[in-house]
Structure formats: C-alpha cells, structure tokens
C-alpha positions as CSV (number, residue, x, y, z in Angstrom):
1,M,-0.3,0.0,0.1
2,R,3.0,2.4,0.6
3,T,4.1,1.6,-2.6
4,L,0.7,2.7,-4.2
5,F,0.7,5.9,-1.9
6,I,4.1,7.0,-3.1
7,L,2.9,6.4,-7.0
8,L,-0.1,8.6,-6.6
9,F,2.1,11.2,-5.3
10,I,4.6,11.4,-7.9
11,T,1.3,11.3,-10.8
12,I,0.0,14.5,-9.2
13,L,3.7,15.9,-8.8
14,T,4.5,15.4,-12.4
15,Y,1.6,14.8,-14.3
16,P,0.4,17.8,-16.5
17,A,-3.4,18.6,-16.8
18,K,-5.3,18.0,-20.0
19,A,-8.4,18.8,-21.9
20,A,-10.5,15.7,-21.1
21,K,-14.3,16.7,-21.9
22,V,-17.3,16.9,-19.6
23,D,-20.4,16.6,-21.3
24,T,-24.0,16.1,-19.9
25,V,-26.4,13.3,-22.0
26,S,-29.7,12.3,-21.2
27,V,-30.6,8.7,-21.8
28,Y,-34.3,7.2,-21.9
29,S,-34.9,4.7,-19.5
30,P,-37.9,2.6,-21.0
31,S,-38.2,0.8,-18.0
32,M,-39.4,3.8,-16.0
33,K,-40.3,6.0,-19.2
34,K,-38.4,9.2,-18.7
35,Y,-34.8,10.9,-19.4
36,I,-32.1,10.4,-17.0
37,K,-29.0,12.5,-17.1
38,N,-25.6,11.6,-16.5
39,V,-22.4,13.2,-17.0
40,V,-19.9,11.4,-19.5
41,I,-16.1,12.2,-19.3
42,L,-13.9,11.4,-22.2
43,P,-10.2,12.0,-22.1
44,E,-8.4,14.3,-24.7
45,K,-7.2,11.3,-26.9
46,Q,-9.8,8.8,-27.6
47,K,-9.5,5.5,-29.5
48,K,-11.8,2.7,-29.9
49,D,-12.6,-0.2,-27.2
50,M,-11.6,2.5,-24.0
51,P,-12.2,1.3,-20.5
52,V,-14.8,2.5,-18.5
53,V,-15.5,3.3,-15.2
54,F,-19.3,3.8,-14.0
55,M,-19.2,6.2,-10.7
56,L,-21.9,6.6,-8.4
57,H,-23.0,9.1,-6.0
58,G,-24.1,8.9,-2.8
59,A,-27.2,9.5,-0.7
60,G,-28.6,13.3,-1.2
61,G,-26.4,13.6,-4.8
62,S,-26.8,13.5,-8.1
63,Y,-25.1,13.1,-11.8
64,K,-23.0,15.7,-11.0
65,T,-21.5,15.0,-7.5
66,W,-18.4,13.5,-8.9
67,T,-17.4,16.6,-11.1
68,A,-18.3,18.8,-8.7
69,G,-16.6,17.8,-5.8
70,P,-12.8,18.7,-5.2
71,S,-11.5,15.4,-7.4
72,R,-8.7,15.0,-10.1
73,I,-11.1,12.8,-12.2
74,K,-10.4,14.5,-15.4
75,D,-6.7,14.0,-14.8
76,F,-6.8,10.5,-14.7
77,V,-9.0,10.1,-17.2
78,D,-6.8,11.4,-19.7
79,Q,-3.7,9.4,-17.9
80,Y,-5.2,6.3,-18.4
81,G,-7.3,7.0,-21.0
82,L,-10.7,6.2,-19.4
83,V,-14.2,7.1,-20.2
84,V,-16.4,7.8,-17.1
85,I,-20.0,7.4,-17.0
86,C,-21.5,9.1,-13.9
87,P,-25.3,8.5,-13.8
88,D,-28.1,9.9,-11.5
89,G,-29.1,7.7,-8.6
90,A,-32.7,9.9,-7.6
91,V,-31.3,10.8,-4.8
92,T,-31.6,7.4,-2.7
93,S,-32.9,5.0,-5.2
94,W,-30.0,2.8,-3.6
95,Y,-29.0,1.0,-7.3
96,F,-31.8,-1.5,-7.1
97,D,-35.2,-2.4,-8.5
98,S,-37.9,-1.3,-5.7
99,P,-39.7,-4.2,-4.9
100,L,-42.6,-1.5,-3.5
101,D,-42.4,1.4,-6.1
102,S,-42.3,0.4,-9.9
103,T,-41.0,4.1,-10.4
104,M,-37.7,3.1,-8.8
105,R,-36.0,0.8,-11.6
106,Y,-32.3,2.0,-11.1
107,E,-30.8,-1.3,-11.5
108,T,-32.4,-2.0,-14.4
109,Y,-31.5,1.6,-15.8
110,V,-27.8,1.5,-15.0
111,A,-27.1,-2.4,-15.2
112,K,-29.0,-2.6,-18.9
113,E,-30.4,0.9,-20.4
114,L,-27.3,3.0,-19.4
115,T,-25.1,0.5,-20.3
116,Q,-26.8,-0.6,-23.7
117,W,-26.9,3.2,-24.4
118,A,-23.1,3.2,-23.6
119,N,-22.4,0.4,-25.9
120,E,-23.7,2.1,-28.8
121,N,-22.7,5.1,-28.4
122,L,-19.7,5.5,-26.7
123,P,-16.0,3.8,-27.7
124,I,-15.7,1.7,-24.9
125,S,-14.8,-1.8,-24.7
126,K,-17.4,-4.7,-24.0
127,D,-15.0,-6.4,-22.1
128,R,-16.0,-6.7,-18.8
129,K,-12.3,-7.2,-17.4
130,K,-11.7,-3.1,-19.0
131,R,-15.1,-2.0,-17.1
132,A,-15.3,-0.6,-13.9
133,I,-17.9,0.4,-11.3
134,T,-17.4,2.4,-8.1
135,G,-19.2,5.0,-6.0
136,L,-19.4,6.8,-2.5
137,S,-21.4,5.9,0.4
138,M,-24.7,4.6,-1.1
139,G,-23.1,4.7,-4.7
140,G,-20.5,2.2,-2.8
141,H,-23.3,-0.2,-1.9
142,G,-25.1,0.3,-5.3
143,A,-21.7,-0.6,-7.4
144,F,-20.8,-4.1,-5.4
145,Y,-25.0,-4.5,-5.7
146,L,-24.8,-4.3,-9.6
147,A,-21.5,-5.8,-10.3
148,I,-22.2,-8.9,-8.5
149,N,-25.6,-9.1,-9.9
150,H,-24.4,-8.3,-13.3
151,P,-21.2,-9.6,-13.5
152,E,-21.3,-9.8,-17.6
153,Q,-21.0,-5.6,-17.1
154,W,-18.2,-5.5,-14.9
155,G,-15.2,-7.4,-14.0
156,N,-13.5,-4.7,-11.8
157,I,-15.5,-3.0,-8.5
158,G,-14.8,-0.3,-5.6
159,S,-16.8,1.6,-3.1
160,T,-15.2,4.4,-1.2
161,S,-16.9,4.9,2.1
162,G,-19.8,2.1,1.3
163,G,-23.2,1.8,3.0
164,I,-22.1,-1.6,2.4
165,D,-24.7,-3.4,4.9
166,F,-27.6,-1.0,6.2
167,R,-29.6,-3.3,8.4
168,N,-28.4,-0.8,11.1
169,F,-30.1,2.3,9.8
170,P,-33.6,1.4,9.2
171,D,-35.1,4.9,9.8
172,S,-32.3,6.5,7.1
173,W,-31.8,7.7,3.5
174,N,-35.2,6.6,2.5
175,I,-34.1,2.6,2.5
176,K,-37.9,1.8,4.2
177,L,-39.2,3.3,1.0
178,R,-37.7,1.3,-1.5
179,I,-37.8,-2.0,0.2
180,G,-40.6,-1.4,3.4
181,E,-39.8,-0.7,6.9
182,K,-37.8,-3.3,8.4
183,D,-40.2,-4.7,10.9
184,K,-42.6,-5.3,8.2
185,Y,-40.4,-6.4,5.7
186,P,-37.6,-8.0,7.2
187,E,-36.8,-10.4,4.2
188,N,-36.4,-7.7,2.1
189,W,-33.4,-6.2,4.7
190,E,-31.8,-9.3,4.0
191,N,-32.2,-9.8,0.4
192,Y,-31.1,-6.2,-0.8
193,T,-28.1,-5.8,1.6
194,V,-24.9,-6.2,-0.5
195,F,-23.1,-7.7,2.2
196,N,-25.5,-11.0,2.0
197,H,-24.3,-11.2,-1.8
198,I,-20.8,-11.7,-0.8
199,D,-21.4,-15.7,-1.8
200,K,-22.0,-14.6,-5.6
201,I,-18.6,-13.7,-5.8
202,K,-16.7,-16.5,-7.6
203,K,-12.6,-16.4,-6.6
204,G,-10.9,-14.3,-9.0
205,N,-14.1,-13.3,-10.9
206,F,-13.7,-9.1,-10.1
207,N,-10.5,-7.1,-9.0
208,I,-12.0,-5.5,-5.6
209,Y,-10.8,-1.9,-3.9
210,V,-12.7,-1.4,-0.7
211,D,-11.9,1.5,1.5
212,C,-12.8,3.8,4.4
213,G,-12.2,6.1,6.6
214,T,-11.5,5.0,10.5
215,E,-14.0,8.0,11.9
216,D,-16.6,7.1,9.2
217,F,-19.8,5.5,10.6
218,F,-19.8,3.1,7.8
219,Y,-16.3,2.0,9.0
220,P,-17.4,-1.3,11.2
221,M,-19.6,-2.6,8.4
222,N,-16.6,-2.0,5.6
223,K,-14.3,-3.6,8.2
224,A,-16.4,-6.6,8.4
225,F,-17.3,-6.8,4.7
226,H,-13.2,-7.1,4.3
227,E,-12.9,-9.8,6.8
228,R,-15.8,-11.4,5.5
229,L,-13.9,-11.4,1.8
230,L,-11.1,-12.6,4.1
231,Y,-12.8,-15.5,5.5
232,E,-14.1,-16.5,1.6
233,K,-10.6,-16.1,0.2
234,I,-11.6,-13.6,-2.4
235,P,-9.1,-11.6,-3.4
236,H,-9.4,-7.7,-3.0
237,E,-7.6,-4.7,-2.2
238,Y,-9.0,-3.2,1.4
239,T,-7.7,0.2,3.0
240,D,-8.9,2.1,6.4
241,R,-6.9,5.6,7.2
242,P,-8.0,8.2,9.0
243,G,-11.1,10.4,7.4
244,A,-14.6,10.9,8.2
245,H,-17.5,10.4,5.5
246,N,-16.7,13.8,3.4
247,W,-15.2,15.2,0.9
248,D,-11.7,15.4,2.3
249,Y,-11.6,11.7,2.2
250,W,-13.4,11.3,-0.7
251,K,-11.4,13.5,-3.3
252,N,-8.0,11.1,-2.3
253,S,-9.7,7.9,-2.1
254,I,-10.9,8.4,-6.0
255,C,-7.5,8.6,-7.1
256,Y,-6.2,5.7,-5.4
257,Q,-9.3,3.7,-6.5
258,L,-8.8,5.0,-10.5
259,M,-5.0,3.9,-10.3
260,F,-6.1,0.7,-9.2
261,F,-8.4,0.4,-11.8
262,G,-6.3,2.0,-14.8
263,D,-3.7,-0.4,-13.8
264,K,-5.5,-3.4,-14.0
265,M,-7.2,-2.4,-17.0
266,S,-4.5,-1.7,-18.8
267,Q,-2.8,-5.1,-18.1
268,E,-5.7,-6.3,-20.0
C-alpha cells in the first residue's frame, strides 16, 4: 500500500492537466419511462475500445456529484485513457429495483439501459475486464450490488465509504421507502443488502477495491465486509485510514481507486 501512495504522489506532482471533455447526456429509460441525466467524461485522446468506469453518487447527490466535488478525475481520465460515466441515482434509489415502487428501477437502468446506450454511443470496451464500477456511500453499495448481480457488465468493483450493509439504519436515507419498513419486510432488508451477496462472488472473477475512513459511521461494516472477503478467500484490496464521511476523504480515495482500475484494466 505504501508503494501505491508514493506512485500517487509522484503522479499528482508530475502529470500535467489536460483537456478531458465533460458532457451531460440524457438517456431514456424504458423501464421508468423518463429521461435520466448522466455526466460523461472523455479523455483528450480517444480511441476505440477504451476502458470505462461507472461512478455512482451517494444519498442526496446527483449525476453532478463527482464533477462538482474537489477531485482530480479528469487528470486520471487523460492519464489512463478512461471514459467515466456518472449516472443519476434519484437521490436515494440505492441502485436496485424497488420491490414496492415501480418508479424506482435504477438497477435496470444502470445495468441494462445505460450500459446499452453507452455500448452503442461511446468508444468503450465491451470486455468486462476493461469495465469498472465504483461509488461513494450509497453508491458504494450500488457498485457492489450491480456488479455482483450483473457480472457480465463489470469485472472491476470499488467502494469508498460505502453503505455496504444498511441493516443497522432502518430509518435513514429513505431505505424503507424502497424496500419497506424493517419490521414489516425483514426479508427485504436481508435480500437487498449487498453484504448478503458476497457468496455470489466467484474467486478471481473481479478486481476489488474497498476503502473507508476510520472515523466514518460506515467504517465497522466496511471492516466486516473486508473480513468476510478474507474468510471466503476472495482476493481484494482493502484500505482504512484516518478520515470521515466527507469530501476531504473522498477526493483522495477516488484517486487511489482510479489508479487501481487504470492499472488493472491496462494489463488486460
């Protein structure tokens, strides 16, 4: 891990800023019968079959979150020749198809409708080994939920400060609006938390990166997630370091993740 920090420091000091292109596109969702906005970031130098990273926002955020926050995403897009796609997750969709609300089908949207649009309209690779998905907070949960349940789409998964196991938060972030109140729908709270989907991960099927600040309220569940992955002998990278649930942590965390994905996808 020390080597990764040194490489990141050198990269930030020596790699010049370039002109990555940031656009907003509206993509129609047949399942929800509406257009949904997404940020697309393309590198200055483009070619066919570029690796792609889908980046999911947290609760209360939007498709603008990752470009509005203080990060160096565009630098890494240029450095690694990545395409980045930031979909809108409707503030608190949790990126699954709600069993109670047919207007909330964001699993279908991201994993099927948006990916189909991206495959047809962007110069990205269709090889899952060159496709990654990550997110912060709610988006960290969404990244793992979507990749594990749609492994044909992504071969690389990340999470920063992820709400990996939301069962201890029955009244927070509108989760009960998506899957019902915990005491009335306990099976939904078990079935939809990504923590209970670890057994679907096949060893070596994904490159995995999980990180969380030690002062984050999601830290205990991220540590437990890491320990469960260790128990199941699933290879992954895990980092915890001082930090809370805020942009001071995420602006650095996403750099490490993009380096990790860039390195892994460039090896394929």
